[in-house]
N, C-alpha and C positions, 0 to 999 in steps of 0.2 A: 269767456275765460274767467275763472274764479279770481276775485280780488283778494289781495292780502291785507294784513293789518287787522285781523279779526280774531276769532277764537282758535286756539291751538287745537288741532285735531291730528291724532296719530294714525298711521297706516302701517301695516306689516304684511309680509308674505312669508310663509313657511313652507318649505318644500322637503320631501323625503330625499331627493338627490339635489345637491346644491346647483342652482342655476348659475349661469355666468353673469346675468344681468337682469334686473327687474325694474320696469318703468310703470308709474301710475299715470293713467289717462283719466282726467276728471273734468266735469263740466257742470254748471248749474242745471238742475232738472228743468226741462222746458215743456214736458208733456210726453206721452207715450208715442206720438207720431214723429217725433224728431230724433233721429239716430245720429248724433254727432260722431259716434265712433266709426260709422261708415264713411263719412265725408272727411273726417279729421281736419275740419276747418279750424286753423289756429286762433281765430277770433272768438271761437266758442268753446274750444277744447284745449286744455293745457296739459303738458307732460312734465313729469318730475321723476328723476331717477332715485330709487331707493338705495340706501347704503347697507352694506353688510353689518349685521349686529356684532358688537365686540364679544358677546358671550356665546354665539352660535352661528357657524358659518353657513347654515342653511336657512337663516332667518334674515330678511332684509327689512329695514325700517325707514320711516320718514315721518316728519312732523311738519304740517303746513298750518299757517294761519288763515282761516276761511271766514268770510263774512256769514252772518246768519242766513239760513236758507236750506234747501234740500239739493244735494249733489248726487249725480250719477257717476260711477267710476268703474274702471276695469284695470287689470294688471296686464302688462305685455311682458311675457317671459321669454327670455333668450337663453337657449341651452347650448348653442354652439359658441366656440371660443372667439369667433369673428363677429359676433353679434349681428348677424345678417338675417336670421330667420326667427323672428319673434312671433309668438301667437297670443291672441287676447284671451283672458280667462277671468271669470269671476271668482271670488273666494267664498269658502264656506264659513269664514269667520265673520262676515258681515251680512246684514239684511240684503235680500235680493228682490228684484221686480223684473218684469219683462216689458220690452218696448213692442209697439205694434209690428215691427219688423221680425219679431220672434227672438231678438237678441236678449239674452239674460244679462242684467247688469246689477252690480251692488249699488247701494245708496246709503247715504247718511244724512241725517238731519242735524244741523248746527243751530242750536237754540239761541235765542237772544235774551234769555232771562239771566239773572245774576249768577255768577259762577263762584265756587268756593274751592279752596285747596283741599285735596283729599290725599291722605298719607296711606302708605302700605298697610297700616294698621286699621284702616277703615274709619279713622277718627276724622270727623268733619270739623272744619274750622269755619266760624261765622265770617261772611264776607265783610262784616263791620270791624273785625279785630285787626289790630296792628301786628298781630303775630305772623312771623314769616318762617318758612321752613329752615331748619338748621342745615347749612350746607356741609357740615362735617359729619352728620349722623349716618349718612348713607341711606336715609329714607328715600323711597321712590315716591316722587310727587307728580301727580297727574291733575289736570284741570277737569272737573266734572260739574254737572249742573246741580240745581238745588235739590233739596231733600225728596221731592216728589218724583224726580226724573232720574233714571239710572244713567251711569256712564255710557256715552255713545261711542267710545273708541275702544279699541283693543290695545291696552296699555302694555308697553314693553320697556325693559331696561335698555336704555341707549348706551 
């Protein structure tokens, strides 16, 4: 099960028809021969419900704090109002890989290098600076890695 108190990582699901519920299933990558999504072992796989975006009712969002490492994840999509029939799906918004079982999964790498604040204007702030984002400007602030590494998350306005 992924530990918390790490790097903020954003997840989102966008659909052409609004689902009733979206759940993120996530685990530390342990190799291609281990399919934690088949066993759903709660000691290795955690589930987190995404919340509807305030700006778009067909987008669901979630931010988790993850320890550095590589994670496999899938989305469980519920389209019925009783939330009884969910189906697992990977997203085209994230990188994909395949397990030995043939299951396609998304993955994300949470880096352990220093992080800097990144504003909507793409202006980078040095990790050494005391400058903090202005809470009244409406800037969208996301955490991204250093200059050499691109943002690893799909950033959305919460």
